[in-house]
C-alpha positions in Angstrom: -51.9 -67.1 1.0 -49.5 -69.0 3.2 -45.8 -68.3 3.5 -45.0 -71.7 2.2 -46.9 -71.0 -1.0 -45.0 -67.8 -1.7 -41.7 -69.5 -0.9 -42.5 -72.4 -3.2 -43.7 -70.0 -6.0 -40.5 -68.0 -5.6 -38.3 -71.1 -5.9 -40.3 -72.7 -8.7 -40.1 -69.6 -10.9 -36.3 -69.3 -10.2 -35.7 -72.9 -11.1 -37.8 -72.6 -14.3 -36.0 -69.5 -15.5 -32.5 -70.2 -14.1 -30.5 -70.5 -17.4 -32.3 -67.7 -19.1 -31.8 -65.3 -16.1 -28.2 -66.3 -15.8 -27.5 -65.5 -19.5 -29.5 -62.2 -19.3 -27.8 -61.2 -16.1 -24.3 -62.0 -17.3 -24.7 -60.2 -20.6 -26.5 -57.3 -18.7 -23.3 -56.8 -16.6 -21.3 -56.5 -19.8 -23.7 -54.1 -21.4 -23.9 -52.0 -18.2 -20.1 -51.7 -18.2 -20.2 -50.6 -21.8 -22.8 -47.9 -20.9 -20.5 -46.6 -18.2 -17.4 -46.5 -20.2 -19.3 -44.9 -23.1 -20.0 -42.0 -20.9 -16.3 -41.4 -20.3 -15.6 -40.8 -24.0 -14.3 -37.1 -24.6 -17.1 -36.2 -27.0 -19.4 -34.0 -24.9 -19.3 -30.2 -24.8 -18.9 -28.7 -21.4 -21.6 -26.1 -22.4 -24.0 -28.7 -23.9 -26.7 -28.3 -21.2 -26.9 -24.5 -21.6 -27.0 -24.3 -25.4 -30.1 -23.6 -27.4 -30.8 -25.0 -30.9 -30.3 -21.6 -32.4 -26.8 -21.3 -30.8 -25.7 -24.7 -32.0 -27.0 -24.4 -35.6 -25.6 -20.9 -36.1 -22.1 -21.9 -34.8 -21.9 -25.1 -36.8 -23.1 -23.5 -40.0 -20.3 -20.9 -39.7 -17.8 -23.7 -39.3 -18.9 -26.2 -41.9 -19.8 -25.4 -45.4 -22.5 -28.0 -45.7 -24.4 -29.9 -43.0 -26.6 -32.9 -43.9 -27.8 -33.8 -40.4 -26.9 -33.7 -36.8 -27.6 -36.6 -34.3 -27.5 -36.2 -30.6 -27.3 -39.4 -28.6 -28.3 -40.3 -25.0 -24.8 -39.3 -23.8 -25.1 -35.7 -25.2 -22.6 -36.4 -28.0 -23.3 -34.3 -31.1 -22.6 -36.2 -34.3 -22.4 -34.1 -37.4 -22.6 -35.3 -41.0 -21.7 -32.9 -43.8 -18.7 -31.2 -45.5 -15.9 -29.2 -44.0 -14.3 -26.0 -45.4 -11.9 -28.2 -47.6 -14.9 -29.8 -49.3 -14.3 -33.2 -47.6 -17.2 -35.3 -46.4 -17.1 -35.7 -42.6 -18.9 -37.7 -40.0 -17.5 -36.5 -36.7 -18.3 -35.7 -33.1 -18.2 -31.9 -32.6 -18.5 -29.3 -29.8 -21.7 -27.5 -30.7 -20.5 -24.4 -28.8 -17.3 -23.9 -30.9 -17.7 -26.3 -33.8 -14.4 -28.0 -32.9 -14.0 -31.6 -34.0 -13.8 -33.9 -30.9 -13.4 -37.3 -32.6 -14.7 -39.8 -35.0 -17.3 -42.4 -34.1 -16.2 -46.0 -33.8 -18.3 -49.0 -34.7 -19.2 -51.3 -31.8 -17.0 -54.4 -31.5 -18.1 -57.8 -32.7 -18.1 -58.9 -29.1 -20.5 -56.1 -28.1 -22.8 -57.0 -31.0 -22.6 -60.7 -30.0 -23.4 -60.0 -26.4 -26.2 -57.6 -27.3 -27.8 -60.2 -29.6 -27.5 -62.9 -26.9 -29.1 -60.5 -24.4 -32.0 -59.5 -26.5 -32.9 -62.7 -28.4 -30.5 -65.6 -27.4 -29.6 -65.6 -31.2 -33.2 -66.8 -32.1 -34.3 -63.5 -33.5 -38.0 -62.8 -32.9 -38.6 -66.1 -31.3 -35.8 -65.5 -28.9 -37.1 -62.0 -28.2 -40.4 -63.4 -27.3 -38.8 -66.0 -24.9 -36.7 -63.3 -23.3 -39.9 -61.2 -22.8 -41.6 -64.1 -21.0 -38.6 -64.6 -18.7 -38.6 -60.8 -18.0 -42.3 -61.2 -16.9 -41.3 -64.2 -14.7 -38.5 -62.1 -13.1 -41.2 -59.5 -12.2 -43.1 -62.3 -10.3 -39.9 -63.6 -8.7 -39.0 -60.0 -7.5 -42.5 -59.3 -6.2 -42.6 -62.7 -4.3 -39.1 -61.9 -2.9 -40.3 -58.5 -1.7 -43.4 -60.2 -0.1 -41.2 -62.8 1.7 -39.0 -60.1 3.1 -42.0 -58.1 4.3 -43.4 -61.3 5.8 -40.1 -62.1 7.5 -39.9 -58.6 8.9 -43.6 -58.7 9.9 -44.4 -55.4 8.1 -43.2 -53.1 5.4 -42.4 -50.6 8.3 -39.7 -53.0 9.4 -38.4 -53.7 5.9 -34.9 -52.3 6.6 -34.7 -53.4 10.3 -31.9 -55.8 11.4 -32.0 -59.2 9.8 -31.7 -62.3 11.9 -28.6 -64.2 10.7 -29.3 -67.9 10.4 -26.5 -68.6 8.0 -24.5 -66.7 5.5 -26.4 -67.7 2.4 -29.7 -66.7 4.0 -28.3 -63.5 5.4 -26.7 -62.4 2.2 -29.9 -63.3 0.2 -32.1 -61.2 2.4 -29.8 -58.2 3.0 -28.8 -57.9 -0.7 -32.4 -58.4 -1.6 -33.4 -55.3 0.3 -30.8 -53.3 -1.6 -31.4 -54.6 -5.1 -35.0 -55.9 -5.4 -36.2 -52.4 -6.4 -33.6 -52.0 -9.2 -34.3 -55.5 -10.3 -38.0 -54.8 -10.4 -37.2 -51.8 -12.5 -35.1 -53.9 -14.9 -37.8 -56.6 -15.2 -40.7 -54.2 -15.5 -39.1 -52.1 -18.3 -38.0 -55.3 -20.1 -41.5 -56.6 -19.9 -43.0 -53.4 -21.2 -40.5 -53.3 -24.1 -41.5 -56.9 -24.9 -45.2 -56.1 -24.8 -44.8 -53.0 -26.9 -42.6 -54.7 -29.5 -45.1 -57.5 -30.1 -48.0 -55.0 -30.0 -49.6 -56.8 -27.0 -49.9 -53.3 -25.7 -51.5 -51.0 -28.3 -48.8 -48.6 -29.6 -51.2 -45.6 -29.8 -51.2 -43.0 -32.6 -49.1 -39.9 -32.9 -51.0 -36.6 -33.1 -50.1 -34.6 -36.2 -50.9 -30.9 -36.8 -50.3 -29.1 -40.1 -50.1 -25.3 -39.8 -51.4 -22.9 -42.4 -48.7 -20.8 -44.1 -48.6 -17.2 -42.9 -48.5 -15.0 -46.1 -47.2 -12.1 -44.1 -44.3 -14.0 -42.6 -40.9 -12.3 -43.2 -37.6 -13.9 -43.9 -35.7 -14.3 -40.6 -32.3 -15.3 -39.5 -32.8 -18.6 -37.7 -30.4 -17.3 -35.0 -33.2 -15.0 -34.0 -36.0 -17.5 -34.5 -38.0 -17.8 -31.2 -38.6 -21.5 -32.0 -34.9 -22.2 -32.3 -33.9 -19.9 -29.4 -36.5 -21.5 -27.1 -35.6 -25.1 -27.9 -32.7 -26.5 -25.8 -30.2 -28.6 -27.6 -30.5 -31.2 -24.9 -34.1 -31.8 -26.0 -33.1 -32.5 -29.6 -32.5 -35.9 -30.9 -31.9 -35.2 -34.6 -31.8 -32.3 -37.1 -32.0 -32.8 -40.9 -30.9 -29.7 -42.7 -32.5 -28.4 -46.0 -30.9 -29.8 -49.1 -31.0 -26.5 -50.8 -30.6 -23.2 -48.9 -33.2 -20.5 -49.3 -35.6 -22.9 -51.1 -39.0 -22.5 -49.6 -39.8 -26.1 -50.4 -36.9 -27.4 -48.3 -37.3 -27.6 -44.5 -35.6 -28.3 -41.3 -36.7 -31.6 -39.9 -36.2 -31.5 -36.1 -36.8 -34.5 -33.9 -37.3 -33.7 -30.3 -37.7 -36.1 -27.3 -41.5 -36.0 -27.5 -42.3 -34.7 -31.0 -41.2 -34.2 -34.6 -41.2 -30.7 -36.1 -41.0 -29.5 -39.7 -39.7 -25.9 -39.8 -39.7 -23.4 -42.6 -36.1 -22.4 -43.2 -37.1 -19.0 -44.6 -39.5 -17.8 -41.9 -38.5 -20.1 -39.0 -42.2 -21.0 -38.4 -43.6 -24.5 -37.8 -45.0 -26.2 -40.9 -46.2 -29.2 -39.0 -45.9 -30.8 -35.6 -46.3 -34.5 -34.8 -46.6 -35.3 -31.1 -45.5 -38.8 -30.1 -48.0 -41.1 -28.5 -47.8 -41.8 -24.8 -46.8 -45.4 -25.5 -43.9 -44.2 -27.7 -42.7 -41.8 -25.0 -43.0 -44.5 -22.4 -41.0 -46.9 -24.6 -38.2 -44.3 -24.8 -38.2 -43.8 -21.0 -38.3 -47.6 -20.5 -35.3 -48.1 -22.7 -33.3 -45.5 -20.9 -34.2 -47.0 -17.5 -33.5 -50.5 -18.7 -30.1 -49.8 -20.2 -28.9 -46.9 -18.0 -27.7 -45.2 -21.1 -26.6 -41.6 -20.5 -26.6 -42.0 -16.7 -23.4 -43.4 -15.1 -25.0 -43.9 -11.7 -28.0 -45.8 -13.1 -25.8 -47.9 -15.3 -23.6 -48.9 -12.3 -26.7 -49.7 -10.2 -28.1 -51.8 -13.1 -24.8 -53.6 -13.5 -24.7 -54.4 -9.8 -28.3 -55.5 -9.9 -27.5 -58.0 -12.7 -24.6 -59.3 -10.7 -27.0 -59.6 -7.7 -29.4 -61.7 -9.7 -26.7 -64.2 -10.2 -25.7 -64.2 -6.6 -29.4 -64.4 -5.6 -29.8 -67.5 -7.6 -26.7 -69.1 -6.1 -27.5 -68.1 -2.5 -31.2 -69.1 -3.1 -30.2 -72.5 -4.2 -27.8 -72.9 -1.3 -30.7 -72.0 1.0 -32.9 -74.6 -0.7 -30.1 -77.2 -0.5 -29.6 -76.5 3.2 -33.3 -76.9 3.9 -33.5 -80.1 1.9 -30.2 -81.8 2.9 -31.6 -82.6 6.4 -34.1 -85.0 5.0 -36.2 -86.7 7.6 -35.7 -90.4 7.7 -38.1 -92.1 10.2 -37.6 -95.8 10.9 -40.6 -95.9 13.2 -44.1 -94.6 12.7 -45.8 -91.9 14.8 -48.0 -94.6 16.3 -45.1 -96.7 17.5 -42.5 -94.1 18.4 -41.5 -93.6 22.1 -39.4 -90.5 21.6 -40.9 -87.6 19.6 -38.8 -84.9 18.2 -40.7 -81.9 16.9 -39.0 -79.1 15.1 -39.9 -75.6 14.0 -37.4 -74.3 11.5 -37.6 -71.5 8.9 -34.3 -72.0 7.2 -33.2 -75.5 8.1 -30.6 -74.9 10.8 -32.8 -76.0 13.7 -33.7 -79.1 11.8 -30.0 -79.8 11.5 -29.6 -80.0 15.3 -32.8 -82.1 15.7 -31.7 -84.5 12.9 -28.3 -85.2 14.7 -30.2 -86.2 17.8 -32.7 -88.3 15.8 -29.9 -90.2 14.1 -28.1 -90.9 17.4 -31.3 -92.2 19.0 -32.0 -94.5 16.1 -28.4 -95.8 16.2 -29.0 -96.6 19.9 -32.0 -98.6 18.9 -34.5 -96.1 20.3 -37.9 -95.6 18.7 -37.4 -92.0 17.7 -39.7 -90.1 15.4 -38.8 -86.7 13.9 -41.4 -84.4 12.3 -42.6 -80.8 12.0 -44.4 -79.1 14.9 -47.4 -78.6 12.6 -47.7 -82.4 12.3 -48.4 -82.9 16.0 -50.6 -85.9 16.6 -51.6 -88.0 19.6 -48.4 -90.2 19.5 -50.1 -93.0 21.6 -46.8 -94.7 22.8 -44.8 -91.5 23.3 -42.7 -91.3 26.5 -40.6 -88.3 25.7 -41.3 -85.2 23.7 -38.5 -82.7 22.6 -39.4 -79.5 20.8 -36.6 -77.8 18.9 -37.8 -74.5 17.5 -36.6 -71.1 16.2 -38.5 -67.9 16.3 -39.6 -66.2 13.1 -40.0 -62.4 12.5 -41.1 -60.5 15.6 -41.6 -63.4 18.0 -43.8 -65.6 15.8 -43.8 -69.3 15.0 -41.9 -70.6 11.9 -44.1 -71.5 9.0 -44.0 -75.2 9.9 -44.9 -74.6 13.5 -47.7 -72.0 13.2 -50.5 -74.6 13.7 -48.8 -76.2 16.7 -50.7 -74.3 19.4 -54.2 -75.0 18.0 -53.3 -78.7 17.4 -52.0 -79.1 20.9 -55.3 -77.7 22.3 -57.4 -80.1 20.3 -55.5 -83.3 21.0 -56.1 -85.4 24.1 -53.0 -87.2 25.3 -53.8 -90.2 27.5 -50.3 -91.0 28.8 -47.8 -89.1 30.8 -45.2 -87.5 28.5 -42.0 -85.9 29.7 -41.0 -83.0 27.6 -38.1 -80.5 27.0 -38.0 -77.4 24.8 -34.9 -76.1 23.1 -35.1 -72.6 21.6 -32.8 -71.3 18.9 -32.3 -67.6 18.1 -30.0 -64.6 18.5 -29.7 -62.4 21.6 -29.3 -59.4 19.4 -33.0 -59.4 18.9 -35.6 -58.5 21.6 -37.7 -61.5 20.7 -34.9 -64.0 21.5 -36.5 -67.5 21.6 -40.0 -65.9 22.1 -41.8 -68.7 20.4 -39.9 -71.4 22.3 -41.0 -69.7 25.5 -44.6 -69.8 24.3 -44.3 -73.5 23.3 -42.8 -74.4 26.7 -45.7 -72.6 28.5 -48.5 -74.2 26.5 -47.0 -77.7 26.9 -46.9 -77.2 30.7 -50.5 -76.0 30.6 -51.4 -79.2 28.8 -50.1 -81.2 31.8 -47.0 -82.5 30.1 -44.2 -83.2 32.6 -41.3 -80.8 32.2 -38.0 -82.6 32.9 -35.7 -79.7 32.2 -36.0 -76.0 32.2 -36.2 -74.6 28.7 -32.8 -74.4 27.1 -31.8 -71.6 24.7 -29.2 -71.7 22.0 -27.7 -68.3 20.9 -26.5 -68.0 17.3 -26.4 -71.8 16.8 -23.9 -72.3 19.6 -22.9 -76.0 19.6 -21.5 -75.7 23.1 -24.8 -74.4 24.5 -26.7 -77.1 22.6 -24.2 -79.7 24.0 -25.0 -78.5 27.5 -28.7 -79.3 26.9 -27.7 -82.7 25.4 -25.8 -83.5 28.6 -28.6 -82.5 30.8 -31.3 -84.4 28.8 -29.1 -87.4 28.5 -28.4 -87.4 32.3 -32.1 -87.0 33.1 -33.3 -89.7 30.7 -30.3 -92.0 30.9 -30.3 -92.2 27.1 -26.8 -91.9 25.8 -26.0 -89.1 23.4 -22.8 -87.5 22.2 -22.0 -84.5 24.3 -19.0 -83.1 22.3 -20.0 -79.7 20.8 -18.1 -80.6 17.6 -20.6 -83.4 16.9 -23.2 -80.8 16.2 -21.2 -78.5 13.9 -22.9 -77.7 10.7 -19.8 -78.5 8.6 -19.5 -82.2 8.2 -16.0 -83.7 8.7 -14.6 -86.0 6.0 -14.0 -89.7 6.7 -10.4 -90.6 7.2 -8.7 -94.0 7.1 -7.2 -95.4 10.4 -5.0 -98.4 10.4 -5.3 -101.1 13.1 -1.9 -101.3 14.8 -2.8 -103.8 17.5 -5.9 -105.3 19.1 -6.4 -107.5 22.1 -8.8 -110.5 22.1 -11.8 -111.3 24.3 -11.4 -114.3 26.6 -13.7 -115.8 29.2 -15.3 -113.1 31.3 -13.0 -110.5 29.7 -15.2 -109.0 27.0 -13.3 -105.8 26.8 -10.8 -105.1 24.0 -8.1 -102.6 23.5 -7.6 -101.3 19.9 -4.7 -99.1 18.8 -5.2 -97.1 15.6 -2.6 -95.2 13.6 -3.7 -91.8 12.2 -2.2 -89.8 9.4 0.7 -87.8 10.7 -1.2 -84.6 9.8 -4.2 -85.5 12.0 -4.3 -83.5 15.2 -6.2 -85.0 18.2 -6.1 -85.2 22.0 -7.3 -87.6 24.6 -10.9 -87.0 25.3 -11.8 -86.4 21.6 -14.3 -88.7 19.9 -13.9 -91.2 17.1 -17.1 -91.6 15.1 -17.1 -95.1 13.5 -19.4 -96.2 10.7 -19.7 -100.0 10.8 -20.1 -101.6 7.3 -19.9 -98.1 5.8 -23.5 -97.4 6.8 -24.9 -94.0 7.9 -25.2 -95.2 11.5 -22.4 -93.9 13.6 -20.9 -95.0 16.9 -18.9 -92.6 19.1 -15.9 -93.7 21.1 -13.9 -91.6 23.5 -10.3 -91.9 22.7 -7.0 -91.8 24.5 -3.8 -90.6 22.9 -1.1 -93.1 23.8 2.3 -93.0 22.1 1.0 -90.8 19.4 -1.7 -93.3 18.4 -5.4 -93.5 19.1 -6.3 -96.0 21.8 -9.9 -97.3 22.2 -11.3 -99.4 25.1 -14.4 -101.2 23.8 -16.8 -103.5 25.6 -17.9 -106.2 23.1 -21.7 -106.8 23.3 -23.5 -109.7 21.9 -24.8 -108.6 18.5 -23.3 -105.2 19.2 -23.4 -103.1 16.0 -20.3 -101.0 16.7 -18.4 -103.2 19.1 -18.9 -106.3 16.9 -17.5 -104.4 13.9 -14.4 -103.3 15.8 -13.9 -106.8 17.3 -13.8 -108.3 13.8 -11.0 -105.9 12.7 -7.5 -107.5 12.3 -4.1 -105.9 12.6 -3.1 -104.2 9.4 -6.7 -103.5 8.3 -8.1 -100.0 8.0 -11.4 -98.5 8.9 -13.2 -95.3 7.9 -14.0 -92.9 10.8 -14.1 -89.2 11.8 -12.1 -87.6 14.5 -14.3 -85.1 16.4 -12.8 -82.5 18.6 -14.1 -82.5 22.2 -12.3 -79.6 23.8 -14.8 -79.6 26.7 -13.3 -82.9 27.9 -9.6 -82.3 27.6 -7.1 -82.5 30.5 -7.0 -79.0 32.1 -3.9 -77.0 31.0 -3.4 -75.4 34.4 -1.4 -77.3 36.9 -3.8 -78.5 39.6 -5.4 -81.5 41.2 -7.6 -83.5 38.8 -9.8 -86.4 39.9 -10.7 -88.8 37.1 -13.7 -91.1 37.8 -14.6 -93.9 35.3 -16.4 -97.1 35.1 -16.0 -99.7 32.4 -14.7 -98.4 29.1 -14.9 -94.9 30.3 -11.3 -95.2 31.4 -10.1 -94.9 27.7 -9.6 -91.1 27.6 -8.0 -91.1 31.1 -5.3 -93.6 30.0 -4.3 -91.2 27.3 -4.5 -88.1 29.5 -2.3 -89.7 32.1 0.2 -90.8 29.3 0.2 -87.2 28.1 0.5 -85.6 31.6 3.7 -83.7 30.8 2.6 -80.8 32.9 2.7 -83.1 35.9 -0.9 -82.4 37.1 -1.8 -84.2 40.3 -4.1 -86.8 38.8 -6.1 -89.1 41.0 -7.7 -92.0 39.1 -10.9 -93.7 40.4 -12.2 -96.7 38.5 -15.1 -99.1 38.9 -15.4 -102.5 37.2 -17.6 -105.6 37.6 -14.9 -108.2 38.0 -11.1 -108.5 37.9 -10.0 -109.5 34.4 -6.9 -109.5 32.3 -7.9 -106.0 31.1 -8.2 -104.6 34.7 -4.8 -106.1 35.4 -3.4 -104.2 32.5 -4.9 -101.0 34.1 -3.2 -101.9 37.4 0.1 -102.3 35.6 -0.4 -99.0 33.7 -1.3 -97.1 36.9 1.7 -98.6 38.8 4.2 -97.5 36.0 2.7 -94.0 35.8 2.8 -93.6 39.6 6.5 -94.4 39.5 7.2 -91.8 36.8 5.1 -89.1 38.5 2.3 -88.9 35.9 -0.3 -90.3 38.3 -0.6 -89.3 41.9 -3.0 -92.1 43.1 -5.1 -95.0 41.8 -8.2 -96.5 43.4 -10.3 -99.3 41.9 -13.6 -100.9 43.0 -15.1 -104.2 41.8 -18.9 -104.6 42.1 -19.1 -108.4 41.6 -16.1 -109.7 43.5 -16.2 -111.1 47.1 -15.4 -107.7 48.7 -17.7 -105.9 46.4 -18.1 -102.1 46.4 -18.6 -99.3 43.8 -16.6 -96.4 42.6 -19.1 -94.1 44.5 -17.8 -95.7 47.7 -14.3 -94.7 46.8 -15.4 -91.1 46.2 -17.3 -91.1 49.5 -14.2 -92.5 51.3 -12.0 -89.7 49.9 -14.5 -86.8 50.5 -11.8 -84.7 52.1 -9.7 -84.9 49.0 -12.7 -83.9 46.8 -13.5 -80.9 49.1 -9.8 -79.8 48.7 -10.0 -80.3 44.9 -13.2 -78.1 44.6 -12.1 -75.4 47.0 -8.6 -75.0 45.5 -9.8 -74.8 41.9 -9.2 -78.4 40.8 -11.2 -80.4 38.4 -13.3 -83.6 38.5 -13.7 -85.5 35.3 -16.3 -88.2 34.9 -16.5 -90.7 32.0 -18.6 -93.8 31.7 -22.2 -94.8 31.9 -24.9 -92.2 32.5 -26.2 -94.1 35.5 -22.7 -94.0 37.1 -22.5 -90.2 36.3 -25.9 -89.8 38.0 -24.8 -91.7 41.1 -21.3 -89.9 41.3 -22.9 -86.5 40.9 -25.4 -87.3 43.7 -22.4 -88.4 45.9 -20.5 -85.3 45.2 -23.5 -83.1 45.7 -24.0 -84.8 49.2 -20.3 -84.2 50.1 -20.6 -80.5 49.1 -23.8 -80.1 51.2 -22.2 -81.6 54.3 -19.3 -79.3 53.9 -21.3 -76.2 53.2 -20.4 -76.0 49.6 -22.6 -75.4 46.5 -22.1 -78.2 44.0 -23.9 -76.3 41.2 -21.5 -73.4 41.5 -18.5 -75.7 40.9 -20.3 -77.2 37.9 -21.1 -73.8 36.5 -17.5 -72.8 36.9 -16.4 -75.7 34.7 -14.8 -77.7 37.5 -16.9 -80.8 36.7 -16.4 -82.2 33.3 -18.5 -85.1 32.0 -18.5 -87.3 28.9 -20.9 -90.2 29.6 -23.0 -92.5 27.5 
């Protein structure tokens, strides 16, 4: 049977029996507590375990003038009914070693009886008992399927207690606590099911075996203290003794109930009159009841109480796992036949799908023909240009259940077009098999003659910064804009907040760029370089804008595109209106805290965060701003004025601008090439280069910087690895 079948069965049974199991577990906790505190009552003799039946009967007969019966419960408490030396009727707990009164029995509280009735029958008497029995049987199946899933996850029973891969807390707690409590829960469910089957005689009860002994005419009267039968019977094996109504009457007998048989004993001779041995089923019923309730055993009662609590937490964590898996619902706008970007995921617990979904939604928002599906649903994808595989590794290096057919399908499908691919592996470095299946997927794709455009990326413990690094590289390679701030890929979703439009410039002529200033709540913390996710018309589609913090407000620089979804929405906003958006922290693109040279390179609206950083440059970093625009406009004149003012107040060291469509046209790369000595100094003295703008510009700038480094005997990649080159491009 497949893993998905067992998981579905496990979930379906849990959903079906949820309310019943919750009630049974909650009441079970109460009853387990009662069983524990019962054991602490001061009614047990210290010598109870060493006493024989002869010792106890002799001592108690000396102390009490008349005894009707003695009952010994599962706690070892001896309850005597009879008459004391004053002739008073008594029903008391006694010490069988001394005859001392230890206390009087108290009736169970109304609350206890209410809980017990709810636990056993849900207040529906026999009908309720039958329903509870069925639910107990279902719990057996849930437990067995849970054990199977853990074994499957750990790859064998031998690895049952090995380290668990932690995908998220609910999953980790569910599996780890499952290993601890599934066996006790199986004990609870099996004993409850047996008691149900026995009560309704679905299992034959069996017959007791009774033997009647012939009277021995030569038997002599004997003091029961010296009776071998009484001396050889431990008091701990006795459940009940009924005393003869009339002493020294040969027709009156001792009725002794032991754990596994009933005896009738001649009070004169001490010999057995009859013996009735309990059936195997009756003995098993008694054992099942003790194991199910934990009565008489504190440790077992505590374990059972914790197990009942764990059933409730299992249900909660299990539903959280299910919710996590289902919340990343796949919404495809394009069919597999028409899609140009294929995103395949292999995910056991849904976290990998979460990362893939965020990429998918961004691609759709950009108007790209993206298609997201499981790796097992691989097909020919006739119009595919790019393929990205996001996959975790299950167990000891195997494929997740929704990716275990991928290799065979890949071998059997002929792809007619050239497809560029990238693989992102998710896992934990605390395991030897870190991203093992991702490595395998990368290899078989290469063997199938797909074109690898990036080396396989790995993401350790769902690191959003590591994932964002892959996003940057893939986006730069394909020139497809994606958000590169790690916070965008956090599992926890930020809440929408209202931002009020303080001011907005208008478009005019060739100037199609606007400046919008938004006021945030005073409690909102943000920095220049963070992102604002805007949701036009309150739709699910989001647009990301890099922000500048100017005068404590959020400043956006937006190029208005014809029929632009996000820019059109923002251009329609009026002063005083509010919009719903999310502020997303982008700490990987903040102004460096250390005092050093910083070169900021931007084209178009990429200047937005740099305006805020310059405005916030209280640390007096030596900032050099390089900008590239198409034409000189009112907006570029505003930039000139801003730069001039900040050069005067010392917040900006230098400002260079290039226009690509003016008479003396040149590009921002030309400015960088012109000042190559400055960039060599920035790199070698630990400075930082920040790039914001279009992906194409980033590509050209990086090639320019790479060339400058090569000429000067420097390794550009080393500077990039050291974090001296920061990018936020689209």
